[in-house]
BAZASE-765123 format. One record per residue (C-alpha): residue number from 1; x, y, z. Coordinates in pm, whole numbers, padded with zeros to 5 digits. Example, Ala and Ser with C-alpha at 12.3 -4.5 7.8 and 13.67 -1.06 7.14 Angstrom:
residues 2
+-----+--------+--------+--------+
! num !   east !  north !     up !
+-----+--------+--------+--------+
!   1 !  01230 ! -00450 !  00780 !
!   2 !  01367 ! -00106 !  00714 !
+-----+--------+--------+--------+
END
This chain:
residues 439
+-----+--------+--------+--------+
! num !   east !  north !     up !
+-----+--------+--------+--------+
!   1 ! -13808 ! -06790 ! -16910 !
!   2 ! -13623 ! -06782 ! -16531 !
!   3 ! -13520 ! -07117 ! -16452 !
!   4 ! -13777 ! -07224 ! -16252 !
!   5 ! -13587 ! -07426 ! -15933 !
!   6 ! -13825 ! -07676 ! -15689 !
!   7 ! -13778 ! -07673 ! -15326 !
!   8 ! -13508 ! -07894 ! -15206 !
!   9 ! -13618 ! -08226 ! -15096 !
!  10 ! -13409 ! -08504 ! -14867 !
!  11 ! -13062 ! -08434 ! -14714 !
!  12 ! -13154 ! -08068 ! -14858 !
!  13 ! -13482 ! -07973 ! -14745 !
!  14 ! -13524 ! -07626 ! -14588 !
!  15 ! -13187 ! -07515 ! -14749 !
!  16 ! -13148 ! -07187 ! -15009 !
!  17 ! -13113 ! -07331 ! -15363 !
!  18 ! -12776 ! -07249 ! -15388 !
!  19 ! -12658 ! -07559 ! -15155 !
!  20 ! -12799 ! -07847 ! -15378 !
!  21 ! -12677 ! -07686 ! -15730 !
!  22 ! -12296 ! -07597 ! -15565 !
!  23 ! -12293 ! -07982 ! -15446 !
!  24 ! -12410 ! -08111 ! -15774 !
!  25 ! -12122 ! -07877 ! -15925 !
!  26 ! -11888 ! -08027 ! -15689 !
!  27 ! -11985 ! -08364 ! -15719 !
!  28 ! -11962 ! -08330 ! -16107 !
!  29 ! -11592 ! -08137 ! -16078 !
!  30 ! -11478 ! -08408 ! -15862 !
!  31 ! -11600 ! -08677 ! -16083 !
!  32 ! -11424 ! -08524 ! -16377 !
!  33 ! -11107 ! -08488 ! -16207 !
!  34 ! -11090 ! -08859 ! -16049 !
!  35 ! -11140 ! -08955 ! -16393 !
!  36 ! -10836 ! -08786 ! -16541 !
!  37 ! -10639 ! -08776 ! -16225 !
!  38 ! -10511 ! -09153 ! -16224 !
!  39 ! -10426 ! -09098 ! -16581 !
!  40 ! -10185 ! -08821 ! -16526 !
!  41 ! -09866 ! -08921 ! -16470 !
!  42 ! -09878 ! -09266 ! -16758 !
!  43 ! -09986 ! -08961 ! -16982 !
!  44 ! -09643 ! -08761 ! -16873 !
!  45 ! -09432 ! -09056 ! -16934 !
!  46 ! -09570 ! -09146 ! -17261 !
!  47 ! -09341 ! -08809 ! -17393 !
!  48 ! -09007 ! -08978 ! -17291 !
!  49 ! -08972 ! -08776 ! -16937 !
!  50 ! -08871 ! -08945 ! -16658 !
!  51 ! -09095 ! -09043 ! -16292 !
!  52 ! -09042 ! -08688 ! -16136 !
!  53 ! -09062 ! -08458 ! -16439 !
!  54 ! -09401 ! -08680 ! -16469 !
!  55 ! -09499 ! -08600 ! -16083 !
!  56 ! -09433 ! -08229 ! -16175 !
!  57 ! -09728 ! -08231 ! -16369 !
!  58 ! -09922 ! -08318 ! -16034 !
!  59 ! -09774 ! -08038 ! -15891 !
!  60 ! -09790 ! -07762 ! -16174 !
!  61 ! -10143 ! -07791 ! -16084 !
!  62 ! -10152 ! -07821 ! -15691 !
!  63 ! -09855 ! -07534 ! -15744 !
!  64 ! -10101 ! -07311 ! -15946 !
!  65 ! -10384 ! -07338 ! -15708 !
!  66 ! -10192 ! -07185 ! -15439 !
!  67 ! -10048 ! -06906 ! -15643 !
!  68 ! -10392 ! -06834 ! -15824 !
!  69 ! -10617 ! -06847 ! -15479 !
!  70 ! -10560 ! -06459 ! -15398 !
!  71 ! -10603 ! -06309 ! -15755 !
!  72 ! -10944 ! -06551 ! -15762 !
!  73 ! -11043 ! -06418 ! -15450 !
!  74 ! -11018 ! -06036 ! -15553 !
!  75 ! -11181 ! -06141 ! -15891 !
!  76 ! -11469 ! -06288 ! -15744 !
!  77 ! -11490 ! -05968 ! -15472 !
!  78 ! -11510 ! -05774 ! -15799 !
!  79 ! -11690 ! -05998 ! -16081 !
!  80 ! -11937 ! -06202 ! -15840 !
!  81 ! -11899 ! -06586 ! -15749 !
!  82 ! -12085 ! -06701 ! -16035 !
!  83 ! -11930 ! -06557 ! -16295 !
!  84 ! -11552 ! -06608 ! -16161 !
!  85 ! -11714 ! -06994 ! -16050 !
!  86 ! -11814 ! -07043 ! -16443 !
!  87 ! -11431 ! -06863 ! -16551 !
!  88 ! -11267 ! -07090 ! -16356 !
!  89 ! -11461 ! -07395 ! -16460 !
!  90 ! -11449 ! -07311 ! -16804 !
!  91 ! -11054 ! -07258 ! -16797 !
!  92 ! -11022 ! -07626 ! -16627 !
!  93 ! -11223 ! -07736 ! -16939 !
!  94 ! -11066 ! -07545 ! -17231 !
!  95 ! -10730 ! -07664 ! -17081 !
!  96 ! -10822 ! -08002 ! -16997 !
!  97 ! -10941 ! -08084 ! -17378 !
!  98 ! -10643 ! -07923 ! -17551 !
!  99 ! -10415 ! -08169 ! -17290 !
! 100 ! -10563 ! -08466 ! -17466 !
! 101 ! -10435 ! -08312 ! -17772 !
! 102 ! -10092 ! -08188 ! -17602 !
! 103 ! -09809 ! -08311 ! -17849 !
! 104 ! -09579 ! -08286 ! -17556 !
! 105 ! -09454 ! -08263 ! -17203 !
! 106 ! -09381 ! -07879 ! -17232 !
! 107 ! -09748 ! -07816 ! -17354 !
! 108 ! -09883 ! -08051 ! -17115 !
! 109 ! -09763 ! -07902 ! -16786 !
! 110 ! -09817 ! -07537 ! -16922 !
! 111 ! -10198 ! -07638 ! -16981 !
! 112 ! -10211 ! -07818 ! -16640 !
! 113 ! -10058 ! -07521 ! -16465 !
! 114 ! -10361 ! -07306 ! -16658 !
! 115 ! -10606 ! -07583 ! -16485 !
! 116 ! -10470 ! -07508 ! -16171 !
! 117 ! -10562 ! -07140 ! -16170 !
! 118 ! -10888 ! -07250 ! -16289 !
! 119 ! -10969 ! -07481 ! -16004 !
! 120 ! -10808 ! -07219 ! -15790 !
! 121 ! -11091 ! -06989 ! -15895 !
! 122 ! -11395 ! -07220 ! -15895 !
! 123 ! -11272 ! -07327 ! -15534 !
! 124 ! -11213 ! -06982 ! -15419 !
! 125 ! -11557 ! -06852 ! -15528 !
! 126 ! -11770 ! -07162 ! -15491 !
! 127 ! -11702 ! -07186 ! -15125 !
! 128 ! -11760 ! -06831 ! -15066 !
! 129 ! -12116 ! -06842 ! -15280 !
! 130 ! -12174 ! -07154 ! -15050 !
! 131 ! -12136 ! -06979 ! -14712 !
! 132 ! -12303 ! -06677 ! -14751 !
! 133 ! -12595 ! -06804 ! -14901 !
! 134 ! -12692 ! -06994 ! -14596 !
! 135 ! -12772 ! -06836 ! -14228 !
! 136 ! -12569 ! -06957 ! -13933 !
! 137 ! -12813 ! -07209 ! -13810 !
! 138 ! -12730 ! -07403 ! -14131 !
! 139 ! -12416 ! -07337 ! -14257 !
! 140 ! -12295 ! -07683 ! -14088 !
! 141 ! -12502 ! -07893 ! -14236 !
! 142 ! -12446 ! -07707 ! -14574 !
! 143 ! -12092 ! -07756 ! -14547 !
! 144 ! -12174 ! -08124 ! -14519 !
! 145 ! -12329 ! -08166 ! -14823 !
! 146 ! -12111 ! -07953 ! -15037 !
! 147 ! -11810 ! -08174 ! -14881 !
! 148 ! -11974 ! -08480 ! -14979 !
! 149 ! -12053 ! -08404 ! -15330 !
! 150 ! -11669 ! -08381 ! -15385 !
! 151 ! -11638 ! -08711 ! -15195 !
! 152 ! -11877 ! -08902 ! -15390 !
! 153 ! -11753 ! -08757 ! -15689 !
! 154 ! -11381 ! -08818 ! -15633 !
! 155 ! -11495 ! -09185 ! -15556 !
! 156 ! -11642 ! -09294 ! -15862 !
! 157 ! -11422 ! -09067 ! -16083 !
! 158 ! -11068 ! -09294 ! -16081 !
! 159 ! -11285 ! -09638 ! -16165 !
! 160 ! -11416 ! -09458 ! -16452 !
! 161 ! -11052 ! -09322 ! -16539 !
! 162 ! -10911 ! -09670 ! -16501 !
! 163 ! -11183 ! -09797 ! -16759 !
! 164 ! -11147 ! -09488 ! -16993 !
! 165 ! -10750 ! -09509 ! -16974 !
! 166 ! -10710 ! -09858 ! -17088 !
! 167 ! -10898 ! -09761 ! -17408 !
! 168 ! -10715 ! -09434 ! -17461 !
! 169 ! -10476 ! -09190 ! -17224 !
! 170 ! -10586 ! -08877 ! -17465 !
! 171 ! -10986 ! -08960 ! -17382 !
! 172 ! -10991 ! -08909 ! -16991 !
! 173 ! -10888 ! -08574 ! -17083 !
! 174 ! -11168 ! -08490 ! -17347 !
! 175 ! -11396 ! -08654 ! -17110 !
! 176 ! -11336 ! -08417 ! -16804 !
! 177 ! -11344 ! -08099 ! -17015 !
! 178 ! -11651 ! -08208 ! -17223 !
! 179 ! -11779 ! -08268 ! -16839 !
! 180 ! -11721 ! -07948 ! -16690 !
! 181 ! -11935 ! -07764 ! -16936 !
! 182 ! -12226 ! -07862 ! -16805 !
! 183 ! -12135 ! -07678 ! -16414 !
! 184 ! -11972 ! -07365 ! -16587 !
! 185 ! -12344 ! -07303 ! -16763 !
! 186 ! -12520 ! -07400 ! -16447 !
! 187 ! -12285 ! -07138 ! -16226 !
! 188 ! -12257 ! -06901 ! -16541 !
! 189 ! -12710 ! -06895 ! -16573 !
! 190 ! -12856 ! -07020 ! -16308 !
! 191 ! -12656 ! -06862 ! -15959 !
! 192 ! -12585 ! -06499 ! -16178 !
! 193 ! -12919 ! -06343 ! -16008 !
! 194 ! -12775 ! -06418 ! -15686 !
! 195 ! -12445 ! -06248 ! -15756 !
! 196 ! -12633 ! -05959 ! -15904 !
! 197 ! -12858 ! -05899 ! -15525 !
! 198 ! -12523 ! -05945 ! -15373 !
! 199 ! -12313 ! -05697 ! -15549 !
! 200 ! -12558 ! -05415 ! -15471 !
! 201 ! -12569 ! -05454 ! -15078 !
! 202 ! -12209 ! -05552 ! -15042 !
! 203 ! -12029 ! -05277 ! -14828 !
! 204 ! -11712 ! -05105 ! -14977 !
! 205 ! -11394 ! -05297 ! -15068 !
! 206 ! -11088 ! -05312 ! -14888 !
! 207 ! -10766 ! -05374 ! -14984 !
! 208 ! -10670 ! -05681 ! -14985 !
! 209 ! -10375 ! -05750 ! -14743 !
! 210 ! -10602 ! -05527 ! -14487 !
! 211 ! -10856 ! -05819 ! -14515 !
! 212 ! -10603 ! -06114 ! -14465 !
! 213 ! -10429 ! -05890 ! -14149 !
! 214 ! -10807 ! -05834 ! -14027 !
! 215 ! -10900 ! -06208 ! -14058 !
! 216 ! -10564 ! -06354 ! -13867 !
! 217 ! -10562 ! -06127 ! -13557 !
! 218 ! -10935 ! -06358 ! -13544 !
! 219 ! -10847 ! -06671 ! -13298 !
! 220 ! -11121 ! -06832 ! -13477 !
! 221 ! -11024 ! -06770 ! -13837 !
! 222 ! -10688 ! -06931 ! -13744 !
! 223 ! -10829 ! -07184 ! -13608 !
! 224 ! -11015 ! -07275 ! -13904 !
! 225 ! -10729 ! -07235 ! -14145 !
! 226 ! -10530 ! -07423 ! -13894 !
! 227 ! -10767 ! -07729 ! -13910 !
! 228 ! -10774 ! -07724 ! -14282 !
! 229 ! -10389 ! -07695 ! -14322 !
! 230 ! -10375 ! -08021 ! -14107 !
! 231 ! -10648 ! -08202 ! -14263 !
! 232 ! -10463 ! -08121 ! -14605 !
! 233 ! -10109 ! -08237 ! -14400 !
! 234 ! -10217 ! -08585 ! -14327 !
! 235 ! -10595 ! -08673 ! -14506 !
! 236 ! -10479 ! -08576 ! -14860 !
! 237 ! -10079 ! -08552 ! -14822 !
! 238 ! -09972 ! -08817 ! -14566 !
! 239 ! -10252 ! -09084 ! -14618 !
! 240 ! -10237 ! -09084 ! -15008 !
! 241 ! -09901 ! -09061 ! -15088 !
! 242 ! -09738 ! -09266 ! -14759 !
! 243 ! -10016 ! -09515 ! -14688 !
! 244 ! -09984 ! -09742 ! -15040 !
! 245 ! -09597 ! -09726 ! -14974 !
! 246 ! -09693 ! -09894 ! -14622 !
! 247 ! -09914 ! -10190 ! -14729 !
! 248 ! -09660 ! -10249 ! -15005 !
! 249 ! -09359 ! -10222 ! -14767 !
! 250 ! -09419 ! -10306 ! -14415 !
! 251 ! -09804 ! -10481 ! -14433 !
! 252 ! -09617 ! -10659 ! -14722 !
! 253 ! -09965 ! -10660 ! -14890 !
! 254 ! -10077 ! -10623 ! -15283 !
! 255 ! -10216 ! -10288 ! -15381 !
! 256 ! -10579 ! -10433 ! -15351 !
! 257 ! -10583 ! -10348 ! -14948 !
! 258 ! -10504 ! -10029 ! -15005 !
! 259 ! -10812 ! -09927 ! -15218 !
! 260 ! -11000 ! -10137 ! -14953 !
! 261 ! -10856 ! -09885 ! -14655 !
! 262 ! -10899 ! -09551 ! -14895 !
! 263 ! -11244 ! -09713 ! -14926 !
! 264 ! -11333 ! -09732 ! -14538 !
! 265 ! -11222 ! -09434 ! -14493 !
! 266 ! -11436 ! -09315 ! -14775 !
! 267 ! -11772 ! -09439 ! -14644 !
! 268 ! -11670 ! -09346 ! -14299 !
! 269 ! -11591 ! -09002 ! -14438 !
! 270 ! -11923 ! -09034 ! -14607 !
! 271 ! -12164 ! -09120 ! -14282 !
! 272 ! -12031 ! -08868 ! -14097 !
! 273 ! -12079 ! -08539 ! -14274 !
! 274 ! -12439 ! -08443 ! -14214 !
! 275 ! -12450 ! -08603 ! -13847 !
! 276 ! -12088 ! -08362 ! -13800 !
! 277 ! -12252 ! -08044 ! -13965 !
! 278 ! -12613 ! -08146 ! -13737 !
! 279 ! -12366 ! -08119 ! -13441 !
! 280 ! -12188 ! -07809 ! -13564 !
! 281 ! -12524 ! -07616 ! -13604 !
! 282 ! -12658 ! -07769 ! -13290 !
! 283 ! -12359 ! -07753 ! -13044 !
! 284 ! -12106 ! -07504 ! -13191 !
! 285 ! -11814 ! -07565 ! -13445 !
! 286 ! -11523 ! -07554 ! -13211 !
! 287 ! -11615 ! -07896 ! -13053 !
! 288 ! -11653 ! -08029 ! -13395 !
! 289 ! -11324 ! -07880 ! -13465 !
! 290 ! -11145 ! -07999 ! -13224 !
! 291 ! -11269 ! -08380 ! -13189 !
! 292 ! -11191 ! -08386 ! -13539 !
! 293 ! -10853 ! -08326 ! -13482 !
! 294 ! -10804 ! -08576 ! -13209 !
! 295 ! -10985 ! -08857 ! -13358 !
! 296 ! -10829 ! -08805 ! -13714 !
! 297 ! -10474 ! -08784 ! -13503 !
! 298 ! -10566 ! -09107 ! -13323 !
! 299 ! -10615 ! -09302 ! -13624 !
! 300 ! -10277 ! -09237 ! -13725 !
! 301 ! -10091 ! -09346 ! -13431 !
! 302 ! -10277 ! -09620 ! -13428 !
! 303 ! -10163 ! -09691 ! -13818 !
! 304 ! -09813 ! -09640 ! -13660 !
! 305 ! -09866 ! -09869 ! -13351 !
! 306 ! -10126 ! -10124 ! -13421 !
! 307 ! -09998 ! -10418 ! -13616 !
! 308 ! -10116 ! -10628 ! -13893 !
! 309 ! -10425 ! -10581 ! -14148 !
! 310 ! -10679 ! -10591 ! -13871 !
! 311 ! -10530 ! -10273 ! -13715 !
! 312 ! -10458 ! -10102 ! -14056 !
! 313 ! -10819 ! -10135 ! -14103 !
! 314 ! -10951 ! -10035 ! -13786 !
! 315 ! -10713 ! -09682 ! -13763 !
! 316 ! -10814 ! -09586 ! -14127 !
! 317 ! -11190 ! -09661 ! -14007 !
! 318 ! -11111 ! -09406 ! -13691 !
! 319 ! -10940 ! -09161 ! -13972 !
! 320 ! -11223 ! -09137 ! -14176 !
! 321 ! -11452 ! -09020 ! -13884 !
! 322 ! -11216 ! -08750 ! -13785 !
! 323 ! -11153 ! -08671 ! -14129 !
! 324 ! -11584 ! -08620 ! -14157 !
! 325 ! -11572 ! -08382 ! -13928 !
! 326 ! -11259 ! -08177 ! -14020 !
! 327 ! -11465 ! -08138 ! -14353 !
! 328 ! -11732 ! -07972 ! -14191 !
! 329 ! -11635 ! -07771 ! -13891 !
! 330 ! -11365 ! -07536 ! -13980 !
! 331 ! -11545 ! -07441 ! -14346 !
! 332 ! -11884 ! -07349 ! -14083 !
! 333 ! -11604 ! -07159 ! -13875 !
! 334 ! -11518 ! -06987 ! -14162 !
! 335 ! -11833 ! -06864 ! -14257 !
! 336 ! -11971 ! -06757 ! -13914 !
! 337 ! -11650 ! -06522 ! -13900 !
! 338 ! -11640 ! -06373 ! -14271 !
! 339 ! -11807 ! -06086 ! -14150 !
! 340 ! -11744 ! -05747 ! -14454 !
! 341 ! -11430 ! -05913 ! -14568 !
! 342 ! -11423 ! -06038 ! -14896 !
! 343 ! -11326 ! -06353 ! -15139 !
! 344 ! -10903 ! -06275 ! -15023 !
! 345 ! -11045 ! -06422 ! -14671 !
! 346 ! -11159 ! -06761 ! -14820 !
! 347 ! -10860 ! -06742 ! -15061 !
! 348 ! -10625 ! -06775 ! -14766 !
! 349 ! -10816 ! -07019 ! -14631 !
! 350 ! -10825 ! -07225 ! -14913 !
! 351 ! -10417 ! -07197 ! -14957 !
! 352 ! -10360 ! -07278 ! -14581 !
! 353 ! -10542 ! -07649 ! -14731 !
! 354 ! -10361 ! -07674 ! -15028 !
! 355 ! -10021 ! -07620 ! -14846 !
! 356 ! -10063 ! -07859 ! -14611 !
! 357 ! -10168 ! -08064 ! -14938 !
! 358 ! -09810 ! -08013 ! -15084 !
! 359 ! -09599 ! -08001 ! -14818 !
! 360 ! -09764 ! -08342 ! -14640 !
! 361 ! -09605 ! -08613 ! -14928 !
! 362 ! -09259 ! -08424 ! -14916 !
! 363 ! -09240 ! -08375 ! -14543 !
! 364 ! -09327 ! -08674 ! -14495 !
! 365 ! -09171 ! -08892 ! -14717 !
! 366 ! -08841 ! -08744 ! -14585 !
! 367 ! -08917 ! -08913 ! -14228 !
! 368 ! -09006 ! -09238 ! -14427 !
! 369 ! -08645 ! -09281 ! -14530 !
! 370 ! -08452 ! -09102 ! -14291 !
! 371 ! -08653 ! -09287 ! -13940 !
! 372 ! -08979 ! -09473 ! -14045 !
! 373 ! -09326 ! -09506 ! -14150 !
! 374 ! -09413 ! -09439 ! -13762 !
! 375 ! -09230 ! -09107 ! -13747 !
! 376 ! -09411 ! -08998 ! -14045 !
! 377 ! -09738 ! -09058 ! -13928 !
! 378 ! -09670 ! -08922 ! -13569 !
! 379 ! -09534 ! -08622 ! -13747 !
! 380 ! -09902 ! -08594 ! -13882 !
! 381 ! -10064 ! -08705 ! -13589 !
! 382 ! -09876 ! -08428 ! -13444 !
! 383 ! -09966 ! -08140 ! -13713 !
! 384 ! -10335 ! -08258 ! -13621 !
! 385 ! -10249 ! -08197 ! -13247 !
! 386 ! -10184 ! -07885 ! -13247 !
! 387 ! -10473 ! -07746 ! -13491 !
! 388 ! -10678 ! -07898 ! -13206 !
! 389 ! -10487 ! -07687 ! -12980 !
! 390 ! -10594 ! -07394 ! -13136 !
! 391 ! -10950 ! -07491 ! -13207 !
! 392 ! -10940 ! -07542 ! -12864 !
! 393 ! -10827 ! -07203 ! -12768 !
! 394 ! -11078 ! -07029 ! -12999 !
! 395 ! -11381 ! -06874 ! -12923 !
! 396 ! -11679 ! -07049 ! -13002 !
! 397 ! -11844 ! -06834 ! -13357 !
! 398 ! -12187 ! -07071 ! -13404 !
! 399 ! -12329 ! -06731 ! -13228 !
! 400 ! -12138 ! -06512 ! -13281 !
! 401 ! -12354 ! -06279 ! -13446 !
! 402 ! -12660 ! -06328 ! -13256 !
! 403 ! -12421 ! -06222 ! -12957 !
! 404 ! -12354 ! -05869 ! -13107 !
! 405 ! -12548 ! -05586 ! -12982 !
! 406 ! -12886 ! -05507 ! -13214 !
! 407 ! -12852 ! -05195 ! -13413 !
! 408 ! -13154 ! -05048 ! -13651 !
! 409 ! -13256 ! -05257 ! -13951 !
! 410 ! -13035 ! -05113 ! -14261 !
! 411 ! -13303 ! -05020 ! -14567 !
! 412 ! -12999 ! -05122 ! -14753 !
! 413 ! -13038 ! -05487 ! -14621 !
! 414 ! -13350 ! -05513 ! -14626 !
! 415 ! -13509 ! -05818 ! -14860 !
! 416 ! -13141 ! -05948 ! -14864 !
! 417 ! -13067 ! -06301 ! -14913 !
! 418 ! -12918 ! -06315 ! -14618 !
! 419 ! -13073 ! -06462 ! -14273 !
! 420 ! -12897 ! -06233 ! -14048 !
! 421 ! -12896 ! -05933 ! -14291 !
! 422 ! -13148 ! -05803 ! -13999 !
! 423 ! -12931 ! -05717 ! -13730 !
! 424 ! -12602 ! -05613 ! -13918 !
! 425 ! -12532 ! -05284 ! -14012 !
! 426 ! -12379 ! -05160 ! -14314 !
! 427 ! -12038 ! -05083 ! -14202 !
! 428 ! -11815 ! -05313 ! -14048 !
! 429 ! -11939 ! -05557 ! -13757 !
! 430 ! -11783 ! -05586 ! -13454 !
! 431 ! -11809 ! -05973 ! -13424 !
! 432 ! -11507 ! -05950 ! -13131 !
! 433 ! -11170 ! -05980 ! -13176 !
! 434 ! -11187 ! -05948 ! -13537 !
! 435 ! -11416 ! -05935 ! -13772 !
! 436 ! -11375 ! -06123 ! -14095 !
! 437 ! -11553 ! -06222 ! -14409 !
! 438 ! -11485 ! -06424 ! -14767 !
! 439 ! -11609 ! -06651 ! -14970 !
+-----+--------+--------+--------+
END
């Protein structure tokens, strides 16, 4: 019996069914990751290793996400996004459950590395499917809702994880793996038909390196990837790694204030997502990207310059607003420039964010050791400023396909789920400096 999906309501009204489904999947994945993340270092130390070795378990997951991104993109192109998404979630689920029963540090780090590769498969295929499933005029709102699923799940998970870890250090891994079974089944069963229809109308595959080269020639793609890297560097890397130390060493406050500050960021970020998505759909992606970079940079400079708790909270509030813009604008621009490209282009975009996430804590931590916290926050603000310049110099992509010269409707695209399929020919699309297409 076919799966019956009711018309979305509330914030999902008018959006394709893939958007609420993928948002629910992103929430579940982020919730599970939030449950297990606080427990990982302590569980690793349980095997008698050093603090650095314990942190290496976290790094193994992040490193395999980077290494696995391009292969995941090729797999998504060949087998379809839902199949790769389900497989990736399944790999994370199985590796997490088995990690909960690991008896040595070596077993734990190998299993977490496998989970990182599965996470890359999920991330690339999910974002690709999201972006190709919505029309240009809805892409900003859809990206905001998808990011909101991750955000809410990521906020909820650690609170539950702390309670579960107090009962058993192995339980969070097993619960995490169990939670992922549901989104894996949804990805495999509910979204399968979408992938099959797209496979029939997809253009001829091009080599991965050629796809990436074509994307990098597009200033809009470079701006989107640069903003994603800067957001990963500042929002995830510097904020998550350096702010807790800043609260302890400079403000001389307890970890409670770190939690309060992060809650302020999350609340303002969540409140900004839908308005930022609507702005991106109405006025274009470029203003949202530039505003996000500049507002986030301003928040980090405030953090470096304003004294006391009031300055700290005000800075993080501003940073949270800017981060909300950056969760929407770059992803929407990425969807606009996909053209006839495949998952490898989305994979490269994801790699940029992951590289920022990995390099941010190391670089900022070094500056804290040799200079000051202000220098670390200033560096992060500078990275965001450079990304803002790239965004300012990039062409606007919101109306890119509408501005392309109309051509006859390709019979192969008649009835396609792509809302903009009518004027697009089956051959490569000339969309300006370079056509790109991923996710």
